[in-house]
N, C-alpha and C positions, 0 to 999 in steps of 0.2 A: 231255405238258406237266405238271409239277408245279402241286399244288393253289395254290400261291402264285402262279405265273404267270397261272394261270386268273382268279383273285380281280383281279389287276392288269389284267387285259384285260378284264375286266367293269365297265360304268358303274354298275351297280347291282345289287343282289341278283336273281336269277331265283326266283321262287315258283309256288306252284301256283296262285295268282290270276292272275300277271302272264303265266304260260306260257297259262293258259286263254284270258285275253284274246286273246293272239296267235295262239293256234289260229283262234278265233272270227273276226279280223279276215282270217285266211289264207282263211277259208270253209268251215272245218271246221263242221258242222251237226250237232245232236241227231238222232240215229237213223240216220246213216250207217253203212255197213259198211267198214271202213277198214282195211288193211294197212299198220303203219309199220314203217319201217326207219329206223335210230335212231343217233345220236352223241351221248352225253350231254357229251362235252367241247365239242362244237360248240356247245352252248347258252350255254355262259359259266358261272358259279358258279351252281349251282342251290341253294337253301337246301331239304334234304332228298333232294337228289339224285335217283335213278332213283324213290324214292318218290314224291316231288312231280310228278316229270313222268308217271308212269302216273295218278295221280291226276288231274292236269289233265285228260290224255287222257280218262279215265272221266267226268270232270264235264260236258265240252263233249259227248261221245257220249252221254250218259246210258244207264241201261238197256235202253233201247230200241234203242239201236245196237250195233256190235259192233267190239271192238278185236281185232285180229289181230296177231301177231308171228312171225317165224320163230322157231324152238326148236330149230335145227339141231345135231347134236351129229355132225360130221363124222370125228370121231375112229372111231367104229362103222361101219368100212369096211374095204376089202380093203386088207391093209398093203403087199401087194406094191406098190400103186398110191400109196401116199404119196409126197409130194414136198416139203412144207413143214413139217417136215424129213421126208427119207426115214429110213426104218430100215436098218440091214445086211440083208442077203439072209439071213444066217445066221439073224437072229431071225424072219422072217416066220411061221414055222410056229408058234413058240411064241407071238408074239403073237395069230394068229388062235385057236389053242386056248385062251387064258388070257383074252381079253378079255370082260369083265362082260356080260352080257345088258344090253339095253335096257330101262329100265325108265321110263315116262312120267312118275312122282313123282320120280326119284332122279337119275336120267340128266341132268348139267348141259348147257348150251349150250355151245359153243365157236367162238371167235373171231366173235363177231356183236355183242359189246358189253354192257354191264353193264343196259342196260335190259330187253331181252328176257330175259337170265338171271333178273332179279327178278321179271319178268312171269311167267314159267311157274310159279313157285310162290304167286302170289296167289289169296287166296280165290276161289272160283267160276269158276278160270280151267281150260278143258279142254284137254288136250293131245294130238294124234294119234298114230298107234301106228308111223310109220315109224322106224325106227332111227336114221337120219342124216338125214333131212330133215324133220323133224317141224313142227309149226305149233302155237302156242297161241292161243286166243280165249276171250274173255269178252263176254258179252251176250246180245242175242235171238238171234241166229243160231250160237252158239257150237258148239253140237252138230251142226248141219247142215254148219258146215264142217269140223270135225275129225274126223268118224267115216268109218269106212269108206275110209281113208287108203292106197291099195293099194301093195304093196311093190315093184312092176316099175313102172318109168316114174314115180317119186314125185314128179315135179314137171308131172306130164300130166294126164290126163283124170280118172284116179282120185285127184288132190289136192285139198288145201285151196284151190288159185289156181283151179283149173278151178269151183271153188263160188262162190268168191268171184266169178269170171267170170258165172256164172248169175244172180246174185245182183247184179249191175251195181255193184258195189263200187268204192272209192277205193283209191289208195296214196298215202300220206304220206310224202314222203323228208325227215325231219327232220334236216336239216345231214348228210344223205348224197347221193352223186352217183346218177346212174342206174346205175352199174356195180354198186349194191347193189340195182338194181330186179330183186328174183327174177321178179317176173312177166315179165318177158320170155323166161324159161326156159319158160315153159308156150308160148310161139311156136317155140322151139326143137323142142317134141313134136311141133308141127302141121305141120311142113314134112316133105317127103320123108324118111325115115329113111336114115342113110347113114354115122353113127357109133357103133353100137350098140356096148357095152362089157357086162361082166361084172362086176356089184359083190357084195359081199357083208357080212354083219352077223351079229352075235349077237343071237339072240332067246329068248324062252322059248314053247316049244311043249309043250302037255301036262305042264305043272309042270316041265319040263327044259330047261335049257340048251342051245341048237342052232346051230350056224352055216348060214345060209341064204346060196345064191347068188341072184342076181336080175338081170334086164336092166334095163339103164338107156342111156341115151344121154350120149355124151361131151360134156359142157357146156362152153360158151365164152363168156366174159363179155366178150372182147376187143372186139367192136364195141357192147357197149352204149351207151359213152358216145355214140359217134355216132350210134346209133341215139337215145338220148334228145334228143339237140341237134335232129335233125331233126323228131321228134317235136314238140317244144315249139314249132319254127317254124311247125308248120302247125296245130295243136290249141289248147285253152284249156288252158293249166295256171296255176294260181295259184301266184305266187311271193312271197314276203315272209319276214321275219323271224320265228321264234320264238325268244324269248330273243335271243342273238346269232348264230344259226343260220340260214343261209339255207335255206329250206325249199320244197318243192314238192308240191302237190295237184293230183291228175288222176285221170280216170277210167281203172280198169284195164282193161275191156274195150277203151277205144279205143287204148288203149298194147299191150296185146297185139295187137289185130288189125294195128296200124301195125308192129309190130316182125315178124309172121310174112309181111306182103307185103314188106318191107323184107330180111327172109333170105331169102325165095323168090325175088326178084330178083336177089339177089347170089349165089345158091350156083350 
């Protein structure tokens, strides 16, 4: 949507202050550990854009809380498996051999929006070490959540998602749907394994670039919208507007447990 269209659809400017007030009304509290999936355009016209959104989230959570966002760089993956878009088969070896190694400071995010891309560069934000499925975090538990992100099963027990689960954190869908709820993937790793795949990525090992292969689950977001709708019908989910964006706030462990039971029963 063009900026002029966003302005036309916004009754009044969204600001750091108004977004903060909306977050408080939704139920966000100081000290929360919160994983945020976001859509900047859904918020309406924001004075300051992604800067104001990040500031509002930090204002409400305070440094005693913890703000987490995905920082995924999905292009650092096995090119033979690429689909959106694919590359010619004749390119695969060259792409694999020349892909720049992951660097948590410089590798950009891909396909997850402007807010998390800006957040990963924010002062005092830490980023986990997984080359394709990293997370960024700020606040009291940032180090605990981002350290020791395991290469294999990157959204499983060795991931920031599992640390948020242990810390009884929350998920905020800020203008996004349940299909963006990465935490449901943790449930996929907790059901009997039957869709293992081999992935790969370029990393730095002993000061040298190396291509490493690792085991992962063939993830599937297809049922996430249905899982979310059924979860919402049975559990406490705070729903309200933040700016122009319909947003949802809920317990991450409750959502993961529900998704695990749902996937187990449907498998």
